Every structure is written in C-alpha cells, then in structure tokens.
C-alpha positions, 0 to 999 in steps of 0.5 A, a space after each residue: 533464396 533471399 531476392 536483392 532489390 536491384 536499383 537502377 539509376 534512372 535518367 532524371 536522378 543527378 547523384 552528383 547534383 543530389 550529393 551538391 544538394 546535401 552538402 550544401 545543406 549541412 555546415 560543412 563541407 567534409 564528411 567529417 565534419 558532421 557529428 556522428 555518434 561516438 560509437 560509429 566513424 567513418 571509414 578511410 576510402 567510402 564514397 560520398 553517398 555510401 558515407 551519406 547514407 551510413 550517416 542517414 541510417 546511423 542517425 535515424 538508429 540514433 534517434 530510435 535509441 534515444 527516444 527508446 531512453 527516453 521511455 526508460 526515464 518514463 519507465 523510471 518516473 512510473 516506477 517512482 510513482 509506482 513505490 510512492 502509492 506502495 508506500 501510502 499502501 503500507 501507511 493505510 494497512 498500517 492504520 487499518 491494524 491499528 484501528 482493528 486492534 482498537 476495535 479488539 481491545 474496545 471489545 474486550 473491556 465491553 465483554 468484561 463489562 458485559 460480564 462483570 455487570 453479569 456477575 453483579 447481577 447474579 450477586 444482587 440476585 442471590 442477596 435478595 433472595 437471603 434478605 427475602 427469606 431472613 424477613 420470612 424467618 424473622 416474622 416467623 421464626 425465631 425472634 432472637 438476634 443470636 438465632 439469626 445471628 448464627 446464620 449471617 455466617 452463611 450469607 455472602 455478598 451484600 446479604 452478609 451486610 446487611 444486618 436485622 436492625 437494618 431489615 426491620 
C-alpha cells in the first residue's frame, strides 16, 4: 500500500496569518479575482487554503505547458531551418548532376575527336603508302600515264586525289 504523508500542524505556523499574507500580495481580496487559465474554475464551497493550493498547482502546470509550447515553437523554427537546408542540398545535388552531365558530354566530344583523328591518321598512313608505291612503280615500272591511270581507281582518300604529274 502507498503511504500517505500526514502533515502535522506546527505551533509556529499560523494559517490565518499565512492566508492574510497571501491575500495582501494578490491584487484582489476574493479567490475569484485571480485570473485562472480557461480550463479550470473554482468549485463552490472550497476553503481558501484549498483554492489557493489548487491555484498554485495549476499555475505551475500552466507555466510548464507554456514552456512546452515554447519548445514546440523552437522545434518549428528548427524544422523550417532544416527545410531550408534541405532545399539547398537539393539545389547542390542538381548542380552536381548538371556538372556531371557536362563532363560526360565533354568526354563524349573528346572521345569522338580522338577517334576521328585516329581514322584520319590511318587514312594518311594508307595514302602515304599508296603514293610511295606509285612513286616506286613510276621509277621502275611502266612509263605511260595511261597504265598508271588504270591503277588510280583502286586508290582511296588523299592518294586518289593526287595525280602522277604532281608526284613527278
């Protein structure tokens, strides 16, 4: 069983004087003159000491409730700051994605240019080999342009555009 602490009346405590002191501190002399929260009201027939004790307790609870509400306001402020930070994070992520897409596009362009250069270099190499072969045939082989013109049809790239007169 729960134990109930009993308060014993001490000789040094004068409840009438205590009540008078409390009443003199308050702005009004009646119990109903103190502004209570809207959710409570005094019950008829309650003693002054009981009413004052109840008021003191409800004021403490009301004070605590207001502090809790203030914490809620602080929490709302913190949430708004988090929302703003989240928006900034989304902006940063979008910027990073755009930057990555730009890098990919630039990589694609460079990749294509390198392959084009490799193809051009291969074409130049083949052309040089064909021109070199034609030069060798001219100095060793047939001497007429008509015989060499028949071989021109197999040439490609730059070599097909070079004439024997330009080589000589």
